[in-house]
C-alpha positions as CSV (number, residue, x, y, z in Angstrom):
1,M,30.6,109.4,87.1
2,T,30.4,108.2,83.5
3,S,32.6,110.1,81.2
4,R,31.1,111.6,78.0
5,P,32.0,109.9,74.7
6,A,34.6,111.8,72.6
7,L,35.1,112.2,68.9
8,S,38.6,110.9,69.3
9,E,37.0,107.4,69.9
10,L,35.3,107.5,66.5
11,T,38.0,108.8,64.2
12,T,41.1,107.4,62.7
13,F,43.0,110.6,63.7
14,R,42.1,109.7,67.3
15,I,41.5,113.4,67.8
16,G,38.4,115.3,69.0
17,G,36.7,116.6,72.1
18,P,33.5,115.6,73.9
19,I,30.2,114.7,72.2
20,E,27.1,116.4,73.6
21,H,24.7,113.7,72.3
22,L,25.6,110.4,70.6
23,I,23.2,108.2,68.7
24,I,24.3,104.8,67.4
25,A,22.1,104.1,64.3
26,S,22.0,100.4,63.6
27,T,19.0,100.4,61.3
28,E,18.0,102.6,58.4
29,L,14.9,103.8,60.3
30,E,17.0,104.7,63.3
31,L,19.4,106.7,61.0
32,I,16.6,108.6,59.3
33,E,14.7,109.3,62.5
34,A,17.9,110.6,64.3
35,V,18.6,113.0,61.5
36,R,15.0,114.1,60.9
37,T,14.4,114.7,64.7
38,A,17.6,116.8,64.9
39,D,16.7,118.8,61.7
40,T,13.2,119.5,63.0
41,A,14.6,120.8,66.3
42,G,17.3,122.9,64.5
43,T,20.1,120.9,66.1
44,P,23.4,120.5,64.3
45,V,24.1,117.0,63.1
46,L,27.5,115.3,62.5
47,L,27.3,112.0,60.7
48,I,30.2,109.6,61.3
49,G,30.9,106.3,59.5
50,G,34.4,105.0,59.9
51,G,35.7,108.5,60.9
52,S,38.6,108.1,58.4
53,N,38.0,111.5,56.6
54,L,37.4,113.7,59.6
55,L,39.4,116.2,61.6
56,C,37.3,117.0,64.7
57,S,37.7,120.0,67.0
58,D,39.4,119.7,70.4
59,D,36.2,121.4,71.8
60,G,34.0,118.6,70.6
61,F,30.7,118.9,68.8
62,D,27.8,120.8,70.3
63,G,24.9,118.9,68.7
64,V,23.9,115.4,67.7
65,V,26.6,112.9,66.5
66,V,25.1,110.0,64.6
67,A,27.3,107.0,64.2
68,I,26.2,105.0,61.2
69,R,26.2,101.2,61.9
70,T,23.6,99.9,59.5
71,R,24.4,96.5,58.0
72,G,23.4,94.4,55.0
73,V,24.7,93.2,51.6
74,E,22.3,91.8,48.9
75,V,23.8,90.1,45.9
76,F,22.1,89.7,42.6
77,E,23.9,88.0,39.7
78,V,22.8,88.3,36.1
79,G,25.1,86.8,33.5
80,S,28.5,88.2,33.9
81,S,27.3,91.1,36.1
82,V,27.0,91.1,39.8
83,R,24.9,93.8,41.5
84,L,25.6,94.5,45.2
85,T,23.2,96.5,47.3
86,V,25.2,97.5,50.4
87,A,24.2,99.3,53.5
88,A,26.1,102.5,54.4
89,G,27.4,101.1,57.6
90,E,29.2,98.2,56.1
91,S,33.0,98.1,56.1
92,W,34.5,99.2,52.8
93,D,37.5,96.9,52.9
94,A,35.5,94.0,54.1
95,L,33.3,94.5,50.9
96,V,36.4,94.6,48.7
97,S,37.8,91.4,50.3
98,R,34.5,89.7,49.8
99,A,34.4,90.8,46.1
100,V,37.9,89.5,45.5
101,G,37.1,86.2,47.2
102,H,34.1,85.7,45.0
103,G,35.8,86.7,41.8
104,W,33.9,90.0,41.3
105,A,36.1,92.5,39.6
106,G,36.0,96.3,39.7
107,I,37.1,97.4,43.2
108,E,40.2,95.3,43.9
109,A,42.5,98.3,43.5
110,L,40.6,100.0,46.3
111,S,41.8,97.6,48.9
112,G,42.9,98.8,52.3
113,I,41.0,102.0,52.2
114,P,39.5,102.6,55.7
115,G,36.0,103.7,56.4
116,L,32.5,102.6,55.5
117,V,30.6,102.1,52.3
118,G,28.3,105.1,52.7
119,A,31.3,107.5,52.5
120,T,32.6,106.1,49.2
121,P,30.2,108.0,46.8
122,V,30.6,111.2,48.8
123,Q,34.4,111.3,48.2
124,N,34.2,109.3,44.9
125,V,36.9,107.2,46.6
126,G,39.7,106.2,44.2
127,A,43.1,104.7,44.1
128,Y,45.5,102.9,41.7
129,G,43.5,103.5,38.6
130,Q,40.0,102.8,39.9
131,D,37.3,104.9,41.6
132,V,33.8,104.0,42.8
133,S,32.1,106.2,40.2
134,Q,33.1,103.5,37.6
135,V,31.0,100.8,39.4
136,I,28.2,102.7,41.3
137,R,24.9,102.4,39.6
138,E,22.7,104.2,42.1
139,V,22.6,105.6,45.7
140,R,19.6,105.5,48.0
141,A,19.6,108.4,50.4
142,W,17.5,110.5,52.7
143,D,17.0,114.0,51.4
144,R,17.1,116.3,54.4
145,V,15.8,119.3,52.4
146,A,12.8,117.6,50.8
147,S,12.4,115.2,53.8
148,C,12.0,112.1,51.7
149,L,13.7,109.1,50.4
150,V,15.4,109.5,47.0
151,T,17.3,107.3,44.6
152,L,20.1,108.9,42.6
153,S,21.5,107.4,39.5
154,N,25.2,107.5,38.7
155,A,24.7,110.7,36.6
156,D,22.6,112.3,39.4
157,C,25.6,111.8,41.7
158,E,27.7,114.2,39.6
159,F,31.0,112.5,40.3
160,G,34.3,114.3,39.8
161,Y,37.8,113.9,41.1
162,R,37.4,113.2,44.9
163,C,34.1,114.9,44.6
164,S,30.4,114.4,44.1
165,R,27.0,116.0,44.5
166,F,27.0,114.7,48.1
167,K,30.1,116.7,48.8
168,R,29.0,119.8,47.0
169,E,25.7,119.8,49.0
170,P,27.2,118.6,52.3
171,N,24.1,119.0,54.5
172,R,21.5,117.6,52.2
173,F,21.8,113.9,51.7
174,V,22.3,111.0,54.1
175,V,23.5,108.0,52.2
176,L,21.6,104.9,53.1
177,E,22.6,102.3,50.5
178,V,24.9,102.1,47.6
179,V,24.3,99.8,44.6
180,F,27.5,98.6,42.9
181,E,27.7,96.6,39.6
182,L,30.8,94.4,39.3
183,E,32.0,91.9,36.7
184,S,32.2,88.1,37.3
185,G,35.6,86.7,36.6
186,D,38.7,86.2,38.7
187,R,40.9,88.7,36.8
188,G,41.2,92.4,36.8
189,S,43.1,95.0,34.7
190,V,46.1,96.8,36.1
191,E,45.5,100.5,35.2
192,Y,48.1,102.4,37.2
193,S,51.8,102.6,36.6
194,Q,53.0,102.3,40.2
195,L,50.8,99.3,40.7
196,A,52.1,97.7,37.5
197,R,55.7,98.2,38.7
198,Q,54.8,96.6,42.0
199,L,53.4,93.6,40.1
200,D,56.2,93.6,37.5
201,V,53.7,93.8,34.6
202,S,52.6,96.4,32.1
203,V,49.7,98.8,32.4
204,G,46.6,97.1,30.9
205,D,47.7,93.6,31.8
206,E,45.2,91.3,33.5
207,L,46.0,89.4,36.7
208,P,44.1,87.4,39.3
209,L,42.2,89.8,41.6
210,A,43.9,88.4,44.7
211,R,47.3,89.3,43.4
212,I,46.2,92.9,42.7
213,R,44.6,93.2,46.1
214,D,47.8,91.9,47.8
215,A,50.0,94.3,45.8
216,V,47.8,97.3,46.7
217,L,47.8,96.4,50.4
218,T,51.6,96.2,50.3
219,L,51.8,99.6,48.6
220,R,49.4,101.2,51.1
221,R,51.2,99.7,54.1
222,D,54.5,101.0,52.9
223,K,52.9,104.4,52.8
224,G,51.4,104.1,56.3
225,M,47.9,104.1,54.7
226,V,46.6,101.0,56.4
227,I,45.3,101.7,59.9
228,D,47.5,100.0,62.6
229,D,46.5,100.5,66.2
230,H,50.2,100.0,67.2
231,D,51.7,102.4,64.7
232,T,51.0,106.1,65.2
233,D,52.3,106.8,61.7
234,T,48.9,105.4,60.5
235,W,46.8,107.6,62.8
236,S,45.7,109.9,60.1
237,A,42.9,110.7,57.7
238,G,44.9,109.2,54.8
239,S,46.0,111.7,52.2
240,F,45.4,115.1,53.8
241,F,45.5,117.0,50.4
242,T,44.1,116.2,47.0
243,N,46.3,116.3,44.0
244,P,45.8,119.8,42.5
245,I,44.3,120.1,39.0
246,V,45.7,123.1,37.2
247,D,45.5,124.6,33.7
248,A,48.2,124.3,31.1
249,V,49.7,127.7,31.9
250,R,50.2,126.9,35.5
251,A,51.4,123.3,34.8
252,A,54.1,124.8,32.5
253,T,55.6,126.7,35.5
254,V,56.1,123.5,37.5
255,P,59.4,121.6,37.0
256,L,59.0,118.7,34.6
257,D,60.1,116.1,37.1
258,C,56.9,116.7,39.0
259,P,54.6,113.7,38.2
260,R,51.6,114.8,36.2
261,Y,48.6,113.1,34.8
262,P,46.0,114.2,32.2
263,S,42.5,115.0,33.5
264,V,39.3,116.1,31.9
265,E,39.6,119.2,34.1
266,G,43.2,120.0,33.3
267,T,46.5,118.6,34.4
268,K,46.7,116.7,37.8
269,L,49.9,117.3,39.7
270,S,51.4,115.2,42.5
271,A,50.7,116.9,45.8
272,A,53.3,114.7,47.5
273,W,56.0,116.0,45.1
274,L,55.0,119.6,45.6
275,I,55.1,119.2,49.4
276,E,58.5,117.5,49.3
277,N,60.0,120.0,46.9
278,A,58.7,122.9,49.0
279,G,61.0,121.8,51.8
280,I,58.7,119.6,53.8
281,D,60.3,116.3,54.6
282,R,58.8,113.1,56.0
283,G,58.5,113.4,59.8
284,F,58.4,117.2,59.6
285,R,56.9,119.0,62.7
286,V,56.2,122.7,63.2
287,N,58.1,122.5,66.4
288,A,59.5,119.8,68.7
289,E,56.6,119.9,71.1
290,S,53.9,119.4,68.5
291,G,52.1,116.1,68.4
292,A,51.3,116.6,64.8
293,C,53.8,115.5,62.1
294,V,54.1,114.5,58.5
295,S,54.1,110.7,58.2
296,T,57.6,109.2,58.1
297,K,56.3,107.0,55.2
298,H,54.4,109.5,53.0
299,T,54.3,113.3,52.8
300,L,50.6,113.4,52.0
301,A,49.6,112.0,55.4
302,L,49.5,114.2,58.4
303,T,49.6,112.1,61.5
304,N,48.8,112.1,65.2
305,A,52.1,111.0,66.9
306,G,50.1,110.0,70.0
307,H,49.2,113.3,71.6
308,A,48.3,115.7,68.8
309,T,45.5,118.2,69.0
310,A,43.2,119.3,66.2
311,A,44.8,122.7,66.4
312,E,48.2,121.3,65.9
313,I,47.1,119.3,62.8
314,R,45.6,122.5,61.3
315,E,48.7,124.5,62.1
316,L,50.8,121.8,60.3
317,A,48.5,121.8,57.3
318,D,48.6,125.6,57.1
319,V,52.4,125.6,57.1
320,I,52.5,123.0,54.3
321,R,49.9,124.9,52.2
322,R,51.8,128.2,52.7
323,R,55.2,126.7,51.7
324,V,53.7,125.1,48.5
325,L,51.9,128.3,47.6
326,E,55.0,130.4,48.1
327,K,57.2,128.0,46.1
328,F,54.9,127.0,43.2
329,G,51.9,129.4,43.3
330,I,49.6,126.4,43.8
331,E,47.1,126.2,46.6
332,L,46.6,122.7,48.1
333,V,43.1,121.7,49.1
334,P,42.6,119.7,52.2
335,E,40.5,116.5,51.7
336,P,39.2,115.7,55.2
337,Q,36.0,117.3,56.5
338,L,36.4,119.6,59.5
339,A,33.9,119.1,62.3
340,G,33.1,121.3,65.3
341,F,35.3,124.2,64.3
């Protein structure tokens, strides 16, 4: 008897129960038809790209799971600008590597981030001083509500910190293609203090793109944020919590040694610092039997030590959130999408 596919096979957490119906969409038409058919029948749909921002239920998903595997990259150069039209199913880090190799600047600090291109506008993926909203020009998508193809401009995407219109309306749009505009030239600007320290330069200095990429990959590996099949400390969804943004009154109640950064929405605080100073250490587990633990490399990552269940990951996340709330009066917000719960 052939065993049913499981969500654990499609996610970086390697957690999740059986799939009732799996469709591998390798073309845009297959992707649209899979979603449209399910929507017409009133069947729940779970879209999975790289599975790097998902925590899936141990009970699986009772509906249609659509794995996005569309491919294609079109390059159009005009003067110093390079416009890339990229299918949702393309590997994000492979795209970054290609851009760096060709001397196209604008996404080099986003090296090593797992997942596929189609997820990047949803999360407004960002790291080390860059985020995709700075280089996305438009997104082609299938509008499940209007049942038609749409093209959304950068402004239409309503980007915010780790957020976008796609995330605010989670069951409306299926990202098909993303259009990026990068700059020709083999040098990029270092815009993040930790990255500058790693490179032994000052913020604002310009360096070869390859040096920036290598430094970012080193930083991410040191934090267990580069997927490694042989290292369970990397079996995670990356940063499980977003850095909280608070008003000036709340920020003033937090000790000054907590790293903080100005934001258009308020003051952004370090979630990792809050977690550590609420008494949660690296490697922390709720109990010795649990397969879920805080990464031994970085307190923002909750990991599957090899046999974790989704329930154990959620229990660990709840303990962390409660400790931070009790200590600092700040509620941490999980970043991964929950599926099948």
